[in-house]
C-alpha positions, -999 to +999 in steps of 0.1 A: +046-360+081+040-353+117+042-316+128+071-323+152+093-340+128+130-326+127+134-296+103+161-316+086+135-339+071+112-310+060+140-294+039+139-322+014+103-324+009+083-356+009+102-388+011+077-407-011+061-395-043+025-396-030+026-397+007+047-390+038+068-416+057+045-445+065+038-449+103+008-471+104-006-503+088-031-483+070-001-463+055+014-496+043-018-508+028-024-475+009+012-479-007+001-514-020-035-503-030-021-473-049+007-495-064+034-470-056+065-481-074+100-485-062+124-456-069+156-443-060+141-430-028+117-459-020+125-497-016+104-527-006+119-558+012+102-589+025+107-596+062+133-623+057+156-594+048+158-589+085+173-623+091+203-617+112+233-622+113+230-636+078+215-604+063+237-579+083+259-569+054+229-565+030+211-544+055+241-520+061+247-518+026+211-507+017+210-481+045+244-466+036+235-465+000+203-444+007+223-418+028+249-417+001+224-410-026+192-387-021+179-403+012+149-422+013+127-450+029+132-489+032+102-507+041+106-542+055+075-562+055+061-557+019+068-582-009+072-568-044+072-580-080+087-560-109+092-532-085+055-528-074+042-537-039+023-570-039+012-570-002+021-571+034+038-605+045+037-617+080+064-594+094+091-604+118+089-616+154+092-591+182+114-616+198+141-616+171+139-579+158+134-546+177+139-511+169+168-510+194+184-539+176+181-523+142+194-491+155+226-508+170+231-526+137+232-494+118+255-477+143+277-508+145+281-514+108+281-480+090+307-451+094+300-424+101+266-428+115+238-416+092+208-397+102+179-421+104+144-429+119+132-463+126+093-468+127+080-501+141+044-511+127+027-540+143+010-563+120-001-590+147+004-591+184+038-607+179+050-595+144+059-562+130+069-546+099+097-518+101+103-486+081+137-471+081+138-435+069+172-423+058+184-387+053+205-376+026+240-370+038+267-345+030+294-369+038+299-405+025+291-435+046+309-467+045+296-502+051+321-516+075+308-551+070+329-551+036+347-517+038+329-504+006+308-474-001+276-478-018+252-455-038+214-463-049+207-463-087+170-466-094+161-499-078+194-513-065+226-502-046+261-504-063+296-497-050+306-461-056+334-449-077+361-426-062+348-395-080+313-402-065+327-405-031+344-371-036+311-356-050+294-366-016+321-351+005+317-318-017+279-316-011+280-292+017+303-268-002+283-269-034+248-270-021+226-241-029+216-219+001+179-212+001+158-192+025+120-192+026+096-168+042+059-174+046+027-165+065+009-193+083-026-196+100-030-219+131-059-219+152-070-184+143-036-170+148-013-157+120+024-163+121+054-149+101+076-178+093+113-178+081+133-210+074+166-221+060+156-250+038+190-258+026+219-278+040+242-251+047+240-218+065+231-185+049+247-152+058+237-115+062+200-120+063+180-088+063+142-082+062+122-055+047+087-048+058+064-022+046+060+012+067+026+001+078+040-028+098+063-006+118+040-004+148+039-044+148+076-047+145+080-022+175+055-041+195+071-076+188+105-063+199+123-090+178+158-079+169+159-107+144+133-090+123+147-055+126+184-063+126+185-095+106+209-125+111+246-125+105+244-163+101+213-184+098+221-223+103+208-250+080+174-264+090+166-236+114+130-224+114+116-193+133+081-183+137+068-150+150+033-143+160+017-116+138-019-114+153-053-129+157-068-136+122-102-122+129-088-090+142-064-086+115-090-088+088-117-066+106-126-033+088-112-014+118-077-032+117-049-007+117-028-033+097-030-038+059-045-069+046-021-070+016+015-061+016+050-074+005+078-087+027+114-092+013+144-109+025+179-107+013+207-132+021+241-146+010+249-182+003+286-174+012+299-143+033+316-129+001+288-140-025+265-117-041+230-112-022+199-131-031+165-115-026+130-132-021+098-113-020+066-126-005+033-111-012+007-115+016-030-114+011-047-123+045-079-126+026-065-157+010-069-176+043-106-165+047-129-194+050-103-220+051-102-248+079-084-241+111-052-264+116-044-275+150-015-257+167+016-273+178+005-270+215-028-286+207-011-315+191+012-318+220-016-316+244-034-344+227-003-366+230+001-357+266-035-365+272-033-399+256-001-406+275-018-398+309-047-419+302-026-449+294-004-442+325-037-439+345-049-474+333-015-489+341-016-474+375-052-487+382-042-522+371-011-522+394-033-509+421-056-539+416-028-564+416-014-547+448-046-551+465-051-585+456-016-598+463+001-574+486-027-555+506-022-575+536+014-569+539+013-530+535+020-506+563-008-486+576-007-461+547-015-487+521+013-472+501+047-475+517+061-511+521+083-519+551+113-541+547+094-569+563+064-564+537+091-566+510+104-598+524+068-611+525+063-601+489+095-622+481+078-652+495+046-647+476+063-642+443+083-675+451+051-693+457+057-701+494+033-697+523+059-685+547+054-651+561+075-630+585+061-613+615+056-574+615+055-548+643+020-538+649+029-500+646-006-487+641-041-501+645-044-499+608-018-524+605-036-547+626-067-539+608-051-547+573-032-578+583-059-596+601-088-583+581-109-575+612-132-546+619-117-513+631-131-515+666-115-549+671-083-539+655-082-509+680-086-532+710-060-558+697-034-530+691-040-513+724-036-547+741-004-553+721+010-520+730+002-519+767-003-555+777+019-578+755+016-610+773+007-633+744-007-660+767-036-637+776-048-628+741-078-651+744-092-630+772-096-600+750-131-595+739-138-606+702-105-626+701-112-663+694-084-690+698-082-691+661-077-653+657-052-654+689-030-679+669-031-657+638-021-628+659+009-647+673+019-657+638+015-623+622+030-599+648+062-594+668+048-594+704+068-576+731+106-584+725+100-617+709 
């Protein structure tokens, strides 16, 4: 699962038994190759299941059933036989199904709205498969298409009994609170991490560090570590920088290489305290591969985005030079109202053009496509001697060019 997926997904572990949520064609092909069987949390559906409006009720039923059960993934675009994937089908046309349309169908036909993610995986330039990942919910979701509540059992969705609807409503109250502590290494940096992996808040969180880490706590100046939390919300994950790995394991390091960290917390304000102890041995990480940091991942995404944007800008600039360059103002960037009107004529396939004011010699140069010296002479002539009938007397102006000048520019008060 990508590093930036919402913490609410992480708290339920992997959606699939052998891999994360599929996000590419190769992920789908791996499911088929590995013959990953359908389960209560995984369902394959052929692309015709996204034929709307005919399949709207079935679509809403399947999504709500996953949310009312344990969450999971529905893949549209894989055929199955005996609950085993057979292969990718042709997908659905981009013209008929989009992520936005699927999202709107879920929002419009399921109450309340479940937590979900839609992934579009292009199979061809015109068709795509879709993956809908649904989060387990702490409240029941109704299929408004037939006013029923559904729950998934093994390989299919069935209407829920009243007691099952009540059980879903009680999930938040009976869910077991759980707090995890860990040490992570990222790009030669070591972090202390605390995460509430349950679906409810925990209370009265208190950490206990060995005396040897007192200087680190003082340096970090993090009240959360020294004073704890009165309330720690569900899904919250905090990370505190501990130090550079090479310096921490160096022989002269003032910090211990092995120590225990403990955390105590309550699942309810009046419940008895729970305690978890983490044993840390920094040498366990020695010789392991370096994982890219969040910042590096984000940087890579930004770089790719900027490269794609630069290509688009370059393409648009080429189109601009090809079709609109002669109508631009002297800057080559800002378009005047007249230029925009001329652009309208071009897009309409008309040869008609509207005259422009020769505000600068660069405008004359661009519109007439003449050399700079001649453009300056024409511009000065139009500025200081705007008698159109004497254009031919100007050095370098042929009768042809004089006609183009009269057709292209507003001369004097005309």
